[in-house]
C-alpha positions, 0 to 999 in steps of 0.5 A: 500499500502506497502512502503517496502516489508514485506520480505525486509531486511530493514523492518526486521531491523526496527522491530528488532530495535523496539523490542529492544526499547520496551525491554529497556522501559519495563526494565526501567519501572521495574526498576522504579517500584522496586525503588519506592517500595524500596524507600517506605520501606526505608521511612516506616522503616527508614525516616518516624519516627512518632512523637506526638509533633510539632511546629507550624508556630507561634512557639508554641508546639502542641501535638496530644492526644488520645481525637482528632478526626482525622477529625479535624486534617485533617482540621487543616493541611490544615490550619497549617504548622508544623516543628520538635521541634529539627531539625526544619525540615518540618513535615507532619500531618498524621491523617488517620482512621487506625493508631494513628494520628501523625507527620513524617519527609518529606522524609529522616530525618537527625534528630538524636532525633527522630531516632527510628521507633515507633509501632502503639502500642507505639504511642497509649499508649503514647497518651493515657497516655498523655490524662490521665494526661491531663484530670486530670489537671497534668502537662505533656509533650510528647517526651521531649528531655533532652540535659544534657543526650542526651536522649528523654523521652517519657513523662515527668510529672510534673517537675521531673517524667519521664515515659518510655513506652517500647513496644519492648524487650530491653537489661537490661543493657539499662534499667539500663543505661537509669534509672542511666542517669535520676537519675543523671540528677534529674529525677525519672524514671518509667517504664511502658511496652506495651509488653504482660502482664499475663492475669490471676489475682491472685497468679501466676507463671510468666516468665520474661524476663532479662529487665523486671527483671531488672525493677522489681529489681529497682522499686519493681513491673512490670507495664504493660499498655495496650492502647486497653483495657486502662488497667494497670497490676501490677505484684508484690510481686515477688519471684524468682524461677529460671532464668526465672521463678518467682511467685507473684500477678497479678492485673489489674487496669482500667486507669480511676481508676488509680491515680497519683503518680501511685497506689502501690500494696498491700502486700499480705494477709495471704491466698494469702501468703499461695497460694504462699507457695503452688506454691513454694512446688510444684515447690521444688518437680518438681525440685527434680523430674527433678534431679531424671532423672539425677540420684542419683549419689553422682556425682550429686552436688544436691544429694550430698548436700542433703546427707551431710545435712542428708535430705530425698527428700521425707521429706524435712524440710520447710526451703528448697525451701522457698520464700525469697526476693532478690532471683535475686541475684542467677543464680541457682534454688532457691532449689539449692542455698538454700541447698548450703547456709545451707551447707556453715552455711550461710557463703557467703564466702563458697558459690560457685561462680557459684550460684550467679551473680557476676556482680549484687551481692556484698559481702554486699548484699550477706551477707544480703541475707544470714542473712535473709535466716538464720533467716527464716530457724530458724523461719520455722525449729522451727515451730511445724506444716506447718501451723505455719511455714507459719504464721511465714514466713508470718509475716516475709516476708510481713511486709516490703512490701509497701501498695497501696497509693490509 
């Protein structure tokens, strides 16, 4: 029995009102779902910052290391509460089966110390390195805040060593800034990279980003660490060819075979230096082929310099394109600055300003490189054979490179 006729105006109005309500409710549900998704993204990207060190309810510091089982940590979080060592905000212990176990601030965090999100690789690398030192009884602390420079260090070993484990690209200026700050505060910083490392061992051409070049200039080599394979990769005995291309030795070392202080690379052997010299010869020939495409006009500065020196590109002296340390001081290709150096009679004042990095190259450093290159030219130029030239360059170039401390 109908109270109202299906076609009555009152019934139609009620149906219209119900439809409006349903539309409004559906819109509110969609808006609520959208807010939840946005909040989740914000928490993941900004608010929830993974941390490996927390303060327990009794005031002691607790560090998550690679050897701890997630199941054990899940039991622990039921019995213990944790807070941030810096802001004292409440932390959540996350111990799933996918990501490295870690702590995270609840909700949005205003903690300025832990302000940068960390990748799973960064967390895993720090945790594995922490375990390496613990197993050997070497005093180690994770995520140490240094008040005097307002900087959080990834790992502090003993009292004076700082390990920065960098898994994402940064500027070379940031490498320089942090290194200078640590040294001013009395620490010895060591940079390890979690970025992709060269895969093949031996004498290789490698491409280095600006921040990797900065680290290599400061510590003599580049050290990579892969937490998944537990392998260190050394890229050492580096010689610059062009802005991004270098030649050097690539060598891996398993974590279990590592020592501390970290092992240092050996100097090149004579056969290895011969391989390096062959690489430089090939790159020199490649450079002249590229210049040929630009035309052999006298307007080309490379051909003009060659002409004034009386050099034939098909019969170049061994002094052109040779490996030399401190090549990072120059902006242009190795062959070009060496030709210009010979043309300038090794006088830094006569070198065009465009060939060297004015921000890095001081007059004293540039003069030192010119003196060294002049000596290498004399050694190679007076050699009766190619093999003798390599022997002389090897004896001079490799005698000052540090040996492995292991």
